[in-house]
Phi, psi and omega in degrees: 000138180279111183289345182273004181241150177222142181288128180244339183198139176244134175245099189299318185285342178271333176083026177215167179246139174265131184239157175220147181291149175283152171297138180289151173228162179296330179293315180294322180295319182292339181268003179300144176252153179307132180091353182266144178232137178235142175265151180262111181289349180285344179255114181294131187277024183299320180234037180126154183234154179256131179225162175227142180221156176248116187253134181278137178246175179299324178231094179092210182209169180221139178255126186220157180267143180228141175242124180249143173207162181234133175233114187067236178256006184258126177261141181228155181222136182231124176281120183280312183164180182277159181270143173217140180292325178243164181296120182222146181299135178067015176231164182236131169282177180299313181293323178294321179295319178296320179296319180292322178297322177297322178294320179293322177296322179296322177298315181296318178296333179274004178085014181257156182259118180303326178298314180295318180297322178296318179295323178296316179297319179296318180292320178298318179295319180298316180296317180298319179294321179296318178296319180297319179295316179297317179298319179295318178296319178294323183295332179298331178263357181248061185269176174302319180300321181286330173297315180294321179295321179296323179293318178299317179297323179296319178298319180293323179296332178273000180084008181269067186296318183294317177296321179297315179295320179296313179297317180299319179294317180293314179299318182296314185282322191251357176233297187296313181279320184285327183225068180298333179293320178287322181299330181271356179286150172303139182302324182291344180267354181288130181247162177306327180298325178293317180296318179299323178297320179295314184288327181299329178299331183268325185264343179220058183289148179293328177209161183089177185273151178288136178243068186294316181296324176295319179297317180298317181291320179297318178300318180298315180296316182294321178297318178296323179296316179290324177298318178299313182294324180296320184270352186294331184291336181244352181263110182294344180269356180282152177299144180299323182293346183269001185256173174063038176268354180070026182278144174241340179217166174260106184295335181289326182298335181278351178270115185298136181249349187301311182293320178297314181297319180295326184277325190239331184271060185265129179296136179293145180234358184284124173230134182287143172287164177306321180293320178293321178297316178302313180297320179299314182295325178291318176296319181298323181296341180262001181295129190287341182263118191292323186294308176299323180298311181296321181295316179292323177296320178295320181298314180292314183294334181273006177096017177085042179293157181292143178303316185301323181287319181295318186285349176266351184293137176257171178301324181292338182282346188233126170227196183279359183245311185227154172237120183257120179240163178243120180262107180255008184294147177090200186262010180296138181283331182238137181297145178265133177291130178234107184262134182232127177294143180263095174287161185307323180299321179289322178299318181297317180292319180297320178297321179294323179294321179294330182292343178295337181285006185310126179081002181239146179295142180224137176224181185293337181270357180291142176294145181287313183259082178203158178250327184231019178094342179274147179291141177281143181281141177301327181299331177300314179291320179298324180294320178298315180297318180298319182292318178296322179300316180297318179296318181295319178295318180297326182273359181076019181263356177219141183287334180198168179297156175217160182247173180300321180297337180288339178295316180297320178294322179298314181301311183293325179298314181290322178301320183278308187283318186267315186264354175060035174284132185296157180299319180296318180292325177294321179297320178291321181293318183264359176056059174215158181069029184245048184243005179288171181300317182297313182291324185285318190251336188243315184274098184254013180291154181264346177054039184294321180296315180294321179294320179298314179298318181295316181292324179295316179297318182294313182289329173296321178297316179298320179297315179296327182291322189252344187296139177058023178263118180295147178293139178300149182299329184273006182301329181299340180299321182293327176293318178297318179298316181297317179295322178295319178296323179295327181285331185254337184204129180287123177282333181208000000 
């Protein structure tokens, strides 16, 4: 007798019984024997029926769900999955199997073949997995480190070598070395929390001094790097290496900068008094290393030009009449020509700088301020200024410490307040504040006459300030400091 059938109606005059399967229960399923199959009477078999069977294996047995249906004269069977009493991954409980059977019946009623639909689903899954694997493999080469490297390369392609070197140094010290785990993550996986972790090391260190200005600058560089990568996929002018990072947002932009900028990005206000400037120049004249000394003397005599511009000058850029510099500061894509008249004081310093090449080949492409052909680091000059500043404070010749950037501010302050050089002429001489529409597109003058008058007035002022002034007795301290620094740390 078939236990899966139950009598529902008797037709006495026909002599037979019509039967229908009972609804399955967990008790009946648990009593299945290997090789036995039961139909589920709870699923009406109009467009297919749900069955469960216990299949014998080499070691034990397995209980699985089967869906049967007929189309025309062809019968088909589809194994749905294994049975589980409780919800388990890749298995079906009784209620889950019935729900899935209803979905298959709906497909059949819609004229679709469940077998074909399963193959489509499998192929779709296979393609999705292949794409995911390829994306993951590509992501291994599209890390945070590679986003930063692409930005550095972009700066170099624009001719912004100093910014590129500065960014490379910051990324190397404060990201790649400090957080190698983050540097190796896919760029698309970087979150604002990661950026905050990098910056927190600088603004809230457990020990050591706070490097707030470095943190502000590092955040700016990292934000620019992600902005470049975000737009590279649609910008045909962007570097190829900056694209395909899978970025949808800039994680740096979500890290607030207002408090950091307010706390650390404070504009300098220190300007040396005439007496402090005089003392600085006298100490500088005793600095034992000729190359930093000549470079700083040229910077002051030229009206406080930026270190980055001076250190890029080649022999071809300087003659006895003009000094041609390239101003790459800011977001300009192309460097701005900055022409400076060569007053006699500047010619004398430039000749002294060329004499450093004694015994070495020199050509027009050689850097003016160099000893071995390599560019001198701006930090070398900043270190000299810091050491002289410490000596001056110790000797009572300066009211407080000052930095290299304060020299440029000092020059412009004296040019304006004492020598009455106009603001426009000072802007042309120091090459700043020249980014407006008028200056960029219409005013193409070089203002050489105004610059010549300003430099002549300035150098006459310096001569009057320092002429016939005996060197301070403590000047020898700066020489001692310099020699000590040479023994412990190479300045250049």
